[in-house]
N, C-alpha and C positions, 0 to 999 in steps of 0.2 A: 201895286199902283201907288204912285206918289200922292199922298193925301192933299198936297197943294194943287195938283193938277185936277181940274174938274172933269166930269164925264164928257161934257161938251168939247173940251179941249182935247181929251184923249181920243174921242171918236173922230174928231176932225183930223188929227195927226195920222190916225190909222187909215182913214179913207184917202187922205192925200198920198200916203205911201202905196196904197193899193192902186191908185191911179197911175203912179209912176211905173208900176210893174210892166205894163205893156210897152211903154216908151223905152224902158231900159233893157228889156229882154226880147222885145219883138214878138210877133205872133207865132209862138212855138207850136201851136196846134196845127199850123200848116205843114209842119214836119212830122205830124202824127206822133208827137211826143207824149209823155206821160201826163196824166191828170193829177190833181192834187191828192188823189188816193192811190197813186202809182199804178193806174190802169191806163191802157191804151184806149183811144177813142173807139176802135173796133170792138173792144170789150164791152162798151157801153151802148152802142147804137148800131142798127142795121139799116140799110137802104134797099127797099124792094119796091119795084114798080113806081118809083118816084116818091115813095112814102118813107120818111125816117121814123123809126120806132126804137124806143129804149129797150135794152136787153134786161129783162127782169130775172133776177136770181135770188134765191133764198140766202139770206145773210148767214154765213157760217164762220165764226160763231155768231149767234143772234145778238143784235144790239137793242138797247132800251134807251130811246131818245125822248127827251122832253122838248116840245116845239111850240112856238106860237103860231097859230093859224090865222091867216088873213081872210076876212069875209069876201065872198065874191062881189059884194057891193063895191068893193074897192079893187080887187084883183082883176076883174074883167075889164074895167076901163084902162088899167095899166097895161094889160096884155094887148088890148086893141091898139094902143099907141105904139108899143114895141113892134107889133106886126106891120103897122102902117109905115114905120120908119125903115125897117130892115127888109121887108118882103121885096121891094123893088130891086134890091141889090144882091139878094141871095136866093138861089134856086137849088133845092135838093142838098143844100149845104148848111142848113140851119134847123135846129130843133127848138120849138117853143114849149116852155113849161106849161102844163095844164093849169089854167087859172083856178081850177078847183083845188089845186094842190099847193098854192103859194104858202110857204111857211118859213119860219125863222128857227134854225136849230139853236137851242139854248143850253142844254146840259145833257150829258150822257151818263146814265147809271151803269152802262156797259157799252163798250165800243170795240171795233175790230182790232185795235192795237192792244188794248188791255181788257180782255173779256172778263166779266164778273158774273159767274153763274148764279142763278137764283131759282128757288122753287116757286111753284105757282102761288103759294101763300106769301112768299117774300115779294113777288111782283105785285100782288094785290095790295100789300102793305105800302110799297113804294108809290103806287098809284094814288092811294088814299092820302099819303103825305104830300104828294105834289098837288093834289086837288085842294088841300087845305091852304097851301101857299097861293095857288091860283085864285082862290076865292077872296083873298086879301089884296092881291096885287092887280088883278085884271078887272075890266079891260084897260088897256093902255091906249092913249091917243098918240099916234106916231106920224112923222112927216117924212116923206121921201126926199132925202137930202141930195142925192145924186145917183146917176146911172153910169156904170163904168164897165169896160171890157178888160178881162184879165189876159195874160199871155197864154193861158191854156184854153182860151176861147169861151169863157163863161161870161155872160152878160149879167151883171149883178145890180140889183136895186139896193142901195145903202140908205138905211133909215136912221132917224133919231127920234128919241122920245120927246114928245111935246108936252105931255101931261101924264103923270104917273111915275112909278119907280123905273129907274134906268136899268139897262141890261146887267151892269156890274152888280147892282143890288139884287136883282132877280136871281142871278147865278149864285150869288153868295147865299141867298135863302135856300135855293135848291141844294146847294152843297151841305147846308146844315141839316136838312131832312133826309139826305141820301149819303150818309157817311161812308158807305162801302164803294161809292163811285170812284172811278179812276182819278188819281190825283191830277194827272195831266189831261186836260180836256182838249178838244179838237179846234176850238176857236178862241180868239182873243176875247177877253171878258167884256170889252166895250162894243163889240161888233153886233150889229142888228142888220142882217142881210138876207136876201132871198134871191134864188136863181130865177131869172126871167127867160133866158134862152141860152143855147150853146151853139157857137159857130163850129162847124165841122170841116170847113174848106173855105177857099177864097171867094170873093164876090164874083158876080157874073163877068164883069169887065176888070182886068188887072189894073187899069188906070184909076179905078175907084178905090183901090186898097188904101191909098193915102188918106182917103176920107175918114177911115176908121182907125188907122194906126200910123204913127209917125215916131221915129227915134227921137229921144230927147237930145238937146244940144251936147250933153256930156257923154252920150252913149257911144260905144265903140262900133255899133252896128252901122252899116251903110244903108242908104236909101234916100227917100225924098227929104228935102230940106225941112227941118223941124219947124212947125208952126204951133199956134196955140191949140190946145185940145178942142176937138169938135164940140161945140155947145149942144148939138142935138144928141150927142152920146154922153157927154160928161157935164152937162149943165145941171143946175139945181132945179128941181121940180117940186113945187109945193103942193103935195097931195096929202091930205089928212086921212087917216084910217084908224081902225081899231083892231087890236089883236087879242087873242085869247089863248091861254096856256093849256095844252093837252099832252097826253102821253101816247107815244107810238112805240109799241113793243113788237 
């Protein structure tokens, strides 16, 4: 990270780039393309009797992830807004994240690309080290900066820290207490995001598709005339919340 560039500037640039993904690449999820983890949507979800369910699989190799959990005091209202906006337009083609499970992935002690084996004692030592970091840094007061849709169909809430240590600092602290962790992590150091929902198909009416995605003026993709991003999907939403660091093994 350039020391002259502040966390606020870096996160804004990152979120701006993420917003352009859909405009520049189009809704690739409509073509049943790969997700960010190189999995097809059919690998992740099933539809039975009108109910969409995630496909639960044991991670092999196992991952050890450190995440910030969002209290249901804040996640439930956000979830209700998401459902109220999207439910009229999508039927059997949208999966909503369980509001009890809203979280922010921060740092992996082991992940699917670079697995780092650990004994039970080593896992306990990692958990103790992370707890010590969390006790000093948490809770954080965070603000929902924007909601955006990616080309792979993921509806993301992108947050910024309003009070407390920023994600770059937190990840640096976790790196220092987890020296065996993979050098290459899965997310940008400045990102603070949570999955709100995933679109698995088109809206009920094809004419409503342009309400959610439009090609950018410089895009080679054809389609509806480019307009300003939809404010209901990509507007700034000032919601304050608190997050706490925990370990998921």
